[in-house]
C-alpha positions as CSV (number, residue, x, y, z in Angstrom):
1,M,42.0,96.5,-29.4
2,T,43.7,95.2,-26.3
3,A,42.6,92.6,-23.8
4,P,43.9,90.7,-20.7
5,L,46.1,87.7,-21.5
6,D,43.8,85.1,-19.9
7,G,40.5,85.8,-21.6
8,P,37.7,88.4,-21.5
9,A,37.6,91.2,-19.0
10,A,34.6,89.5,-17.3
11,D,36.8,86.5,-16.4
12,V,39.3,88.7,-14.4
13,S,38.6,90.6,-11.3
14,A,39.1,94.3,-11.5
15,L,42.0,94.1,-9.0
16,E,43.7,91.2,-10.7
17,D,43.4,93.0,-14.0
18,R,45.1,96.1,-12.6
19,V,47.9,94.1,-10.9
20,L,48.4,92.4,-14.3
21,G,48.5,95.9,-15.8
22,V,51.3,96.8,-13.3
23,L,53.3,93.7,-14.4
24,L,52.7,94.1,-18.1
25,G,53.3,97.8,-18.1
26,A,56.7,97.3,-16.3
27,A,57.7,94.4,-18.5
28,I,56.8,96.2,-21.8
29,G,58.5,99.4,-20.7
30,D,61.6,97.5,-19.8
31,A,61.8,95.5,-23.0
32,M,61.1,98.6,-25.2
33,G,63.6,100.7,-23.3
34,A,66.3,98.1,-23.5
35,A,66.9,99.1,-27.1
36,T,67.1,102.9,-26.5
37,E,69.1,102.9,-23.3
38,L,72.3,104.9,-23.1
39,R,71.4,107.2,-26.0
40,T,70.1,110.8,-26.0
41,R,66.6,111.4,-27.5
42,E,68.3,112.8,-30.6
43,Q,70.5,109.8,-31.0
44,I,67.5,107.5,-30.6
45,V,65.7,109.2,-33.4
46,E,68.8,109.2,-35.6
47,H,69.6,105.5,-35.0
48,F,66.0,104.1,-35.3
49,G,64.7,106.6,-37.9
50,G,62.2,108.0,-35.4
51,E,60.7,107.2,-32.1
52,V,60.7,103.6,-30.8
53,T,57.0,102.6,-30.4
54,S,57.3,98.8,-30.2
55,F,59.9,96.1,-29.5
56,V,63.0,96.4,-31.7
57,V,66.4,94.6,-31.8
58,P,68.7,96.3,-29.2
59,P,71.8,97.8,-30.9
60,D,75.2,96.2,-30.2
61,D,76.3,99.1,-28.1
62,T,73.6,98.6,-25.4
63,F,73.5,96.3,-22.4
64,A,70.8,94.3,-24.1
65,R,72.9,93.5,-27.1
66,G,72.1,90.1,-28.5
67,C,68.7,89.9,-26.9
68,P,65.6,89.3,-29.0
69,P,62.9,92.0,-29.3
70,G,60.7,91.8,-26.2
71,Q,63.2,90.4,-23.8
72,V,63.4,92.2,-20.4
73,T,66.5,93.2,-18.6
74,D,67.4,93.4,-14.9
75,D,64.6,95.9,-14.3
76,F,61.6,93.8,-14.8
77,S,63.3,90.5,-14.1
78,Q,64.1,91.7,-10.6
79,A,60.5,92.8,-10.1
80,Y,59.3,89.4,-11.4
81,H,61.5,87.5,-8.9
82,L,60.5,89.9,-6.1
83,A,56.8,89.2,-6.9
84,R,57.4,85.4,-6.9
85,T,59.3,85.7,-3.6
86,I,56.5,87.7,-2.0
87,V,54.0,85.0,-3.1
88,A,56.2,82.2,-1.8
89,R,56.5,84.0,1.6
90,G,52.7,84.4,1.9
91,G,52.7,88.1,1.2
92,E,55.6,89.0,3.6
93,T,57.4,92.2,2.6
94,S,60.5,92.4,4.8
95,W,64.3,92.7,4.6
96,D,64.4,88.9,4.3
97,T,62.0,89.1,1.4
98,G,64.3,91.5,-0.4
99,R,67.3,89.4,0.3
100,D,65.7,86.2,-1.0
101,A,64.3,87.9,-4.1
102,I,67.6,89.3,-5.2
103,L,69.5,86.0,-4.6
104,A,66.8,84.2,-6.6
105,W,67.2,86.7,-9.4
106,W,71.0,86.3,-9.3
107,A,70.6,82.6,-9.7
108,D,68.7,83.1,-12.9
109,E,71.8,83.4,-15.2
110,R,69.9,85.0,-18.0
111,Y,70.1,88.3,-16.2
112,Q,73.4,88.5,-14.3
113,R,75.1,90.6,-17.1
114,F,72.5,93.3,-16.6
115,A,73.3,93.9,-12.9
116,G,74.0,97.5,-12.0
117,P,77.0,98.5,-9.8
118,T,75.1,98.8,-6.5
119,T,73.1,95.6,-7.0
120,R,76.1,93.5,-8.1
121,A,78.2,94.4,-5.1
122,S,75.3,93.8,-2.7
123,V,74.3,90.5,-4.2
124,L,77.9,89.2,-3.9
125,R,77.9,90.3,-0.3
126,L,74.6,88.7,0.5
127,A,75.9,85.5,-1.2
128,G,78.8,85.4,1.3
129,E,81.5,86.5,-1.1
130,E,84.3,89.0,-0.2
131,V,83.4,92.5,-1.4
132,E,85.7,95.4,-0.8
133,T,84.0,97.9,1.4
134,P,84.7,101.6,0.5
135,F,86.4,103.6,3.2
136,F,83.9,106.3,2.9
137,R,80.6,105.9,4.8
138,Y,78.3,108.2,3.0
139,R,77.9,106.3,-0.2
140,G,75.9,108.9,-2.3
141,G,77.2,107.1,-5.5
142,Q,75.1,104.1,-4.4
143,A,71.8,106.0,-4.4
144,T,70.9,104.4,-7.7
145,N,67.5,103.4,-9.1
146,G,67.8,99.7,-8.7
147,A,65.4,99.4,-5.8
148,A,62.8,101.6,-7.4
149,M,62.8,99.7,-10.7
150,R,61.8,96.4,-9.0
151,I,59.5,97.5,-6.2
152,A,56.1,97.6,-7.8
153,P,55.0,94.2,-6.5
154,V,55.3,95.6,-2.9
155,G,52.7,98.2,-3.9
156,C,50.5,95.5,-5.3
157,V,50.2,93.6,-2.0
158,A,50.4,96.5,0.5
159,E,47.2,97.1,2.5
160,N,47.6,100.9,2.2
161,V,50.1,103.7,1.5
162,T,51.7,103.5,4.9
163,D,52.2,99.8,4.6
164,A,53.6,100.4,1.0
165,L,56.0,103.0,2.3
166,H,57.6,101.0,5.1
167,S,57.5,97.7,3.3
168,A,59.3,99.2,0.3
169,I,62.0,100.6,2.4
170,A,62.5,97.2,4.2
171,V,62.6,95.2,1.0
172,S,65.1,97.7,-0.6
173,L,67.7,97.8,2.2
174,P,69.5,94.5,1.4
175,T,70.9,96.1,-1.7
176,H,70.2,99.8,-1.5
177,D,71.0,100.9,2.1
178,N,70.8,104.6,1.7
179,H,67.9,107.0,2.2
180,L,67.6,108.3,-1.4
181,A,67.4,104.9,-3.1
182,A,65.1,103.5,-0.4
183,A,62.8,106.5,-0.4
184,A,62.6,106.5,-4.2
185,A,61.4,102.8,-4.0
186,A,58.8,103.8,-1.4
187,I,57.5,106.5,-3.7
188,V,57.0,104.1,-6.5
189,A,55.3,101.5,-4.3
190,I,53.0,104.1,-2.9
191,G,52.0,105.2,-6.5
192,V,51.2,101.7,-7.5
193,N,49.2,101.1,-4.3
194,V,47.1,104.2,-4.9
195,G,46.7,103.5,-8.5
196,L,45.3,100.0,-7.8
197,S,42.6,101.4,-5.4
198,H,41.7,104.4,-7.6
199,V,38.0,104.8,-8.3
200,P,37.3,107.0,-11.4
201,H,34.9,109.9,-11.0
202,G,34.2,113.2,-12.7
203,D,36.8,114.6,-15.1
204,E,39.7,113.7,-12.9
205,T,42.8,112.5,-14.6
206,P,43.9,109.3,-12.8
207,F,47.5,109.5,-13.9
208,A,47.8,113.0,-12.6
209,L,46.3,111.8,-9.3
210,V,48.9,109.1,-8.9
211,A,51.7,111.5,-9.8
212,M,50.5,114.0,-7.2
213,T,50.2,111.3,-4.6
214,C,53.8,110.4,-5.3
215,A,54.8,114.0,-4.9
216,A,52.8,114.3,-1.6
217,F,54.5,111.3,0.0
218,A,58.0,112.1,-1.2
219,G,58.8,114.0,1.9
220,P,57.4,111.4,4.4
221,A,59.1,108.6,2.4
222,S,62.5,110.4,2.6
223,R,62.1,111.1,6.4
224,A,61.2,107.4,7.0
225,A,64.1,106.2,5.0
226,E,66.5,108.6,6.9
227,T,65.6,106.8,10.1
228,A,66.0,103.3,8.6
229,T,69.4,103.7,6.9
230,H,72.3,105.9,5.9
231,I,71.6,109.5,4.9
232,V,73.6,110.3,1.8
233,P,74.2,113.5,-0.2
234,G,72.0,114.2,-3.1
235,A,69.2,116.4,-4.5
236,S,65.9,116.1,-2.7
237,L,63.5,113.6,-4.2
238,A,60.5,115.8,-3.2
239,A,62.0,118.9,-4.8
240,R,62.9,117.1,-8.0
241,I,59.5,115.4,-8.3
242,E,57.9,118.8,-7.9
243,L,60.2,120.2,-10.6
244,A,59.5,117.4,-13.0
245,I,55.7,117.8,-12.6
246,E,56.1,121.6,-13.1
247,V,58.2,121.1,-16.3
248,A,55.7,118.5,-17.6
249,R,52.7,120.8,-17.1
250,D,54.5,123.5,-19.0
251,S,55.1,121.3,-22.0
252,V,53.1,120.9,-25.2
253,D,52.4,117.1,-24.8
254,V,53.9,114.0,-23.0
255,Q,56.6,113.6,-25.6
256,H,57.7,117.2,-25.2
257,A,57.5,116.8,-21.4
258,A,59.8,113.7,-21.5
259,A,62.4,115.6,-23.5
260,R,62.3,118.6,-21.2
261,I,62.4,116.5,-18.1
262,A,65.4,114.7,-19.5
263,A,67.2,118.0,-20.0
264,V,66.2,119.6,-16.7
265,V,65.8,116.8,-14.2
266,G,67.6,113.9,-15.9
267,C,66.6,110.4,-16.7
268,G,69.7,108.7,-15.4
269,L,71.0,106.0,-13.1
270,M,70.5,107.8,-9.9
271,A,67.3,107.4,-7.9
272,N,66.7,111.1,-7.6
273,E,66.6,111.4,-11.4
274,A,64.8,108.3,-12.6
275,V,61.9,108.4,-10.2
276,P,61.1,112.1,-10.5
277,A,61.4,111.7,-14.3
278,A,58.9,108.8,-14.3
279,V,56.4,110.7,-12.1
280,G,56.7,113.8,-14.2
281,I,56.1,111.9,-17.4
282,L,53.1,110.1,-15.9
283,S,51.6,113.4,-14.7
284,V,50.7,114.6,-18.2
285,A,50.2,111.3,-20.0
286,P,46.9,110.9,-21.9
287,D,47.1,107.1,-21.7
288,A,49.3,104.3,-20.4
289,M,51.0,103.4,-23.6
290,S,51.8,107.0,-24.5
291,A,53.5,107.4,-21.1
292,V,55.6,104.3,-21.7
293,T,56.6,105.4,-25.2
294,A,57.5,108.9,-24.0
295,A,59.8,107.3,-21.3
296,V,61.4,104.9,-23.8
297,N,62.3,107.8,-26.1
298,A,63.5,110.3,-23.4
299,G,67.0,109.0,-23.4
300,D,69.6,107.8,-20.9
301,D,68.3,105.0,-18.5
302,T,65.3,104.5,-20.6
303,D,64.5,100.9,-19.6
304,T,64.3,101.8,-15.9
305,V,62.3,105.0,-16.4
306,A,59.9,103.2,-18.7
307,T,59.6,100.2,-16.3
308,I,58.6,102.6,-13.5
309,V,56.2,104.5,-15.7
310,G,54.6,101.3,-17.0
311,A,54.0,100.0,-13.5
312,L,52.5,103.2,-12.3
313,A,50.3,103.7,-15.4
314,G,49.2,100.0,-15.4
315,S,48.1,100.2,-11.8
316,V,45.4,102.6,-12.9
317,A,44.6,101.5,-16.5
318,G,44.9,97.7,-16.1
319,S,46.1,95.1,-18.6
320,R,43.9,96.3,-21.5
321,A,45.8,99.6,-21.7
322,F,48.6,97.8,-23.5
323,P,48.4,96.3,-27.0
324,R,47.7,92.6,-27.0
325,E,50.6,92.0,-29.4
326,L,53.1,93.5,-27.1
327,A,51.6,91.8,-24.0
328,E,51.7,88.4,-25.7
329,T,55.2,88.9,-27.0
330,V,56.7,89.9,-23.7
331,V,55.1,86.9,-22.0
332,R,56.3,84.5,-24.7
333,V,59.8,85.7,-25.1
334,N,60.5,85.8,-21.4
335,D,58.5,82.6,-20.6
336,M,56.6,84.4,-17.7
337,D,53.1,83.6,-16.6
338,L,52.2,87.2,-15.6
339,A,48.4,86.5,-15.4
340,G,49.0,83.7,-13.0
341,L,51.5,85.8,-11.0
342,A,48.9,88.7,-10.8
343,R,46.3,86.2,-9.4
344,D,48.9,85.0,-6.8
345,L,49.7,88.6,-5.7
346,V,46.1,89.4,-5.2
347,A,45.6,86.2,-3.2
348,V,48.4,87.1,-0.8
349,R,47.3,90.7,-0.6
350,H,43.9,89.4,0.6
351,L,45.6,87.2,3.1
352,G,47.4,90.2,4.6
353,A,44.2,92.2,4.8
354,A,42.3,89.3,6.5
């Protein structure tokens, strides 16, 4: 059985529990995926003797080498600092919020070694250090998934999907100033926002509903991002999300779907791989933990894809969707009060709606 970290379900409001689900899902996905990152699905099975279904010691040839089981990487630690910054700024989700959050994260020396190429260069620039600017303007190589992996807290405090879309783009631009990266972040924020407000009815599958909402808003998110920042070359987010969902629906189960998505769409560093992959996996998941586990074992940038999947799934399923042992471990190992942070995010969300 699973349960929220701070007591019985009756002690936690429905919205707080779902926001806690977003945080726990993202943190657990990141910490599990930290061990499998950089390997193919086949190499994961070979190294670990089967699928990874819990926290394990990261191998010495991964970014997370030396970390204890359950420690998060840059993915969730950036989301955590973004959430704290949003709370400190009274719910504000702006360019300044994004800048302050990434600088606060950089000041936490536990995580600097995990910084991706786009984030590292942007942080140094924001901190006032000299950073060589490429001579080429259209920086498609910087359309990475770093903004999407941390953006879930924006979806938690947004009033609606339109607010989530524009706020996510604004928060992303200090580090990811191109339309693909910013739009990918907006798609994740929209999915979280919709998941939090979902009311179950009939035989409807809530994970599929969130996935289809992400697909429906991929085009508008891309067009909005195009007007806000640089347009860069790269495959369409909308087309790849549609393809990922199609591949997933033609698969035997969520594990098979993740493997096929990795082969056809990719689960890599670029935003137009990781986010479509996460949405595709979510679309056929029977439950939140199965979705996270499938992402963890898909191969390539597993911690990022699993972070995004966990946030999206947790927005619908809430904190009790994740095993208590994993939830307690990720909180303890990382010394993070996620239940308190969830309450704070709901409080500033209500301030914005007032």
